[in-house]
KOLRO-676459 format. One record per residue (C-alpha): residue number from 0; residue in one letter; x, y, z. Coordinates in pm, whole numbers, plus 50000, padded with zeros to 5 digits. Example, Ala and Ser with C-alpha at 12.3 -4.5 7.8 and 13.67 -1.06 7.14 Angstrom:
+-----+-----+-------+-------+-------+
|   n | res |     X |     Y |     Z |
+-----+-----+-------+-------+-------+
|   0 |   A | 51230 | 49550 | 50780 |
|   1 |   S | 51367 | 49894 | 50714 |
+-----+-----+-------+-------+-------+
end
This chain:
+-----+-----+-------+-------+-------+
|   n | res |     X |     Y |     Z |
+-----+-----+-------+-------+-------+
|   0 |   M | 51172 | 48311 | 47049 |
|   1 |   N | 51353 | 48561 | 46830 |
|   2 |   N | 51389 | 48920 | 46903 |
|   3 |   S | 51069 | 49084 | 46710 |
|   4 |   K | 50875 | 48848 | 46950 |
|   5 |   V | 51037 | 48933 | 47259 |
|   6 |   Q | 50953 | 49303 | 47168 |
|   7 |   E | 50576 | 49235 | 47115 |
|   8 |   E | 50587 | 49066 | 47446 |
|   9 |   A | 50728 | 49336 | 47637 |
|  10 |   A | 50513 | 49605 | 47460 |
|  11 |   F | 50158 | 49407 | 47535 |
|  12 |   D | 50336 | 49341 | 47910 |
|  13 |   N | 50366 | 49771 | 47909 |
|  14 |   Q | 50038 | 49851 | 47836 |
|  15 |   K | 49844 | 49606 | 48065 |
|  16 |   V | 49679 | 49756 | 48309 |
|  17 |   R | 49773 | 49596 | 48655 |
|  18 |   S | 49881 | 49717 | 49037 |
|  19 |   F | 50178 | 49916 | 49069 |
|  20 |   N | 50361 | 50017 | 49366 |
|  21 |   L | 50547 | 50362 | 49387 |
|  22 |   S | 50789 | 50432 | 49680 |
|  23 |   V | 50869 | 50789 | 49642 |
|  24 |   L | 51150 | 50914 | 49949 |
|  25 |   T | 51097 | 51280 | 50040 |
|  26 |   E | 51186 | 51566 | 50302 |
|  27 |   N | 50967 | 51566 | 50550 |
|  28 |   R | 50761 | 51912 | 50440 |
|  29 |   S | 50427 | 52021 | 50469 |
|  30 |   G | 50225 | 52082 | 50144 |
|  31 |   L | 50412 | 51811 | 49962 |
|  32 |   L | 50140 | 51560 | 49974 |
|  33 |   N | 49923 | 51774 | 49785 |
|  34 |   A | 50208 | 51837 | 49495 |
|  35 |   V | 50220 | 51422 | 49465 |
|  36 |   T | 49839 | 51394 | 49428 |
|  37 |   I | 49806 | 51669 | 49183 |
|  38 |   I | 50012 | 51448 | 48959 |
|  39 |   F | 49801 | 51147 | 48962 |
|  40 |   T | 49472 | 51391 | 48949 |
|  41 |   R | 49623 | 51522 | 48632 |
|  42 |   R | 49664 | 51218 | 48431 |
|  43 |   K | 49302 | 51111 | 48580 |
|  44 |   I | 49531 | 50805 | 48771 |
|  45 |   N | 49290 | 50698 | 49092 |
|  46 |   I | 49520 | 50640 | 49410 |
|  47 |   E | 49397 | 50246 | 49544 |
|  48 |   S | 49584 | 50379 | 49866 |
|  49 |   I | 49847 | 50579 | 50002 |
|  50 |   N | 50069 | 50589 | 50280 |
|  51 |   V | 50285 | 50835 | 50433 |
|  52 |   S | 50515 | 50749 | 50708 |
|  53 |   E | 50888 | 50827 | 50881 |
|  54 |   T | 51220 | 50636 | 50736 |
|  55 |   E | 51467 | 50501 | 50915 |
|  56 |   V | 51671 | 50847 | 50835 |
|  57 |   E | 51572 | 51127 | 51028 |
|  58 |   G | 51367 | 51401 | 50795 |
|  59 |   V | 51304 | 51181 | 50557 |
|  60 |   S | 50977 | 51036 | 50458 |
|  61 |   R | 50854 | 50734 | 50244 |
|  62 |   Y | 50528 | 50755 | 50069 |
|  63 |   M | 50390 | 50428 | 49959 |
|  64 |   I | 50115 | 50490 | 49684 |
|  65 |   V | 49929 | 50223 | 49491 |
|  66 |   I | 49764 | 50263 | 49118 |
|  67 |   E | 49596 | 50028 | 48844 |
|  68 |   S | 49765 | 50157 | 48555 |
|  69 |   T | 49983 | 50059 | 48267 |
|  70 |   R | 50359 | 49997 | 48340 |
|  71 |   E | 50442 | 50327 | 48114 |
|  72 |   Q | 50164 | 50524 | 48275 |
|  73 |   A | 50317 | 50455 | 48603 |
|  74 |   E | 50676 | 50495 | 48509 |
|  75 |   K | 50563 | 50894 | 48361 |
|  76 |   V | 50402 | 50927 | 48704 |
|  77 |   V | 50754 | 50857 | 48883 |
|  78 |   K | 50916 | 51074 | 48630 |
|  79 |   R | 50715 | 51362 | 48698 |
|  80 |   I | 50754 | 51311 | 49080 |
|  81 |   R | 51116 | 51279 | 49069 |
|  82 |   K | 51106 | 51635 | 48934 |
|  83 |   L | 50948 | 51789 | 49294 |
|  84 |   I | 51192 | 51966 | 49469 |
|  85 |   D | 51147 | 51793 | 49803 |
|  86 |   V | 51187 | 51458 | 49667 |
|  87 |   F | 51473 | 51264 | 49658 |
|  88 |   W | 51394 | 50940 | 49456 |
|  89 |   A | 51086 | 50751 | 49343 |
|  90 |   F | 51065 | 50376 | 49264 |
|  91 |   V | 50788 | 50151 | 49032 |
|  92 |   Y | 50742 | 49811 | 49206 |
|  93 |   E | 50516 | 49518 | 49075 |
|  94 |   N | 50386 | 49314 | 49360 |
|  95 |   D | 50610 | 49043 | 49333 |
|  96 |   E | 50908 | 49292 | 49400 |
|  97 |   I | 50820 | 49396 | 49769 |
|  98 |   Y | 50708 | 49267 | 50098 |
|  99 |   Y | 50375 | 49433 | 50208 |
| 100 |   Q | 50111 | 49448 | 50411 |
| 101 |   E | 49789 | 49646 | 50544 |
| 102 |   I | 49595 | 49624 | 50885 |
| 103 |   A | 49205 | 49630 | 50866 |
| 104 |   L | 49014 | 49698 | 51190 |
| 105 |   Y | 48633 | 49577 | 51220 |
| 106 |   K | 48355 | 49657 | 51484 |
| 107 |   V | 48126 | 49364 | 51561 |
| 108 |   P | 47850 | 49387 | 51825 |
| 109 |   T | 47974 | 49197 | 52167 |
| 110 |   R | 47647 | 49010 | 52159 |
| 111 |   A | 47829 | 48829 | 51840 |
| 112 |   F | 48078 | 48675 | 52038 |
| 113 |   L | 47823 | 48595 | 52335 |
| 114 |   D | 47603 | 48336 | 52104 |
| 115 |   G | 47869 | 48050 | 52105 |
| 116 |   D | 48227 | 48015 | 51969 |
| 117 |   N | 48174 | 48051 | 51595 |
| 118 |   A | 48305 | 48452 | 51589 |
| 119 |   E | 48609 | 48381 | 51778 |
| 120 |   H | 48670 | 48065 | 51615 |
| 121 |   L | 48656 | 48282 | 51314 |
| 122 |   V | 48881 | 48534 | 51420 |
| 123 |   R | 49160 | 48297 | 51530 |
| 124 |   N | 49140 | 48126 | 51199 |
| 125 |   N | 49188 | 48400 | 50981 |
| 126 |   G | 49501 | 48530 | 51172 |
| 127 |   A | 49348 | 48783 | 51313 |
| 128 |   R | 49309 | 48935 | 51707 |
| 129 |   I | 49078 | 49074 | 51912 |
| 130 |   L | 49182 | 49472 | 52016 |
| 131 |   V | 48940 | 49604 | 52249 |
| 132 |   I | 48628 | 49453 | 52412 |
| 133 |   E | 48385 | 49724 | 52511 |
| 134 |   E | 48036 | 49632 | 52667 |
| 135 |   D | 47864 | 49715 | 52306 |
| 136 |   F | 48139 | 49600 | 52054 |
| 137 |   I | 48450 | 49426 | 51997 |
| 138 |   I | 48725 | 49570 | 51744 |
| 139 |   I | 48916 | 49315 | 51583 |
| 140 |   E | 49213 | 49347 | 51395 |
| 141 |   K | 49384 | 49186 | 51106 |
| 142 |   T | 49719 | 49219 | 50902 |
| 143 |   G | 49772 | 49091 | 50558 |
| 144 |   H | 49702 | 49188 | 50181 |
| 145 |   Q | 49356 | 49374 | 50055 |
| 146 |   H | 49225 | 49017 | 49960 |
| 147 |   E | 49242 | 48854 | 50305 |
| 148 |   T | 49118 | 49163 | 50536 |
| 149 |   K | 48826 | 49177 | 50256 |
| 150 |   D | 48752 | 48802 | 50315 |
| 151 |   L | 48766 | 48848 | 50684 |
| 152 |   L | 48498 | 49128 | 50607 |
| 153 |   E | 48267 | 48905 | 50417 |
| 154 |   K | 48269 | 48654 | 50656 |
| 155 |   L | 48192 | 48857 | 50971 |
| 156 |   K | 47908 | 49068 | 50803 |
| 157 |   P | 47651 | 48765 | 50916 |
| 158 |   Y | 47741 | 48905 | 51282 |
| 159 |   G | 47652 | 49271 | 51197 |
| 160 |   V | 48002 | 49462 | 51088 |
| 161 |   M | 47928 | 49793 | 51284 |
| 162 |   E | 48217 | 49925 | 51106 |
| 163 |   F | 48541 | 49858 | 50898 |
| 164 |   V | 48873 | 50071 | 50783 |
| 165 |   R | 49147 | 49921 | 50590 |
| 166 |   S | 49495 | 50129 | 50576 |
| 167 |   G | 49697 | 50176 | 50312 |
| 168 |   R | 49969 | 49936 | 50211 |
| 169 |   I | 50287 | 49977 | 50375 |
| 170 |   A | 50581 | 49784 | 50200 |
| 171 |   M | 50941 | 49708 | 50135 |
| 172 |   S | 51122 | 49636 | 49842 |
| 173 |   K | 51281 | 49289 | 49862 |
| 174 |   S | 51623 | 49484 | 49719 |
| 175 |   I | 51932 | 49532 | 50002 |
| 176 |   R | 51949 | 49864 | 49895 |
| 177 |   R | 51969 | 50068 | 50218 |
| 178 |   T | 51821 | 50418 | 50260 |
| 179 |   D | 52088 | 50592 | 50400 |
| 180 |   I | 52349 | 50482 | 50196 |
| 181 |   F | 52126 | 50547 | 49834 |
| 182 |   L | 52045 | 50888 | 49961 |
| 183 |   Q | 52427 | 50915 | 50021 |
| 184 |   E | 52559 | 50838 | 49703 |
| 185 |   L | 52244 | 51054 | 49528 |
| 186 |   H | 52383 | 51353 | 49709 |
| 187 |   N | 52733 | 51253 | 49581 |
| 188 |   H | 52594 | 51189 | 49226 |
| 189 |   H | 52456 | 51565 | 49212 |
+-----+-----+-------+-------+-------+
end
């Protein structure tokens, strides 16, 4: 392939809207979530999911933000996020560059499980588990990718889903980078 053809394909790929995962390492400070989300609001980019949690490094949090955008938009957002005072660093990942999961909970009437084994087999065959059994309802838990949790929701609808909730994505990069060493290198560089 000639060089101009490669550049054309790269430019096209850069403009294609798809899912991006933004991993942001920050100090654990109140008010930072608002500062981060304003960056997306100003650019009219919808956040598909967001999860904030502690890391293995004390006082450091990781935001995992999923957006649908072009690579160019995702990289511009990350550059802006990196300028926030309490942000150590931010990364852009495509789905094939990370390991990720989501968790979903489904509330289904208990009577659905009293009418034979179908509902119970459905739960088992979809890699889900029964989390809670109450007199009036059962809570089912499913961990997986979004399409898997949505698929189970569709399969449970005939049983009368009373409630459904899905978490934000949690993810780890496929790189061998260690957070503590990376942060120390950043500190030494500045």
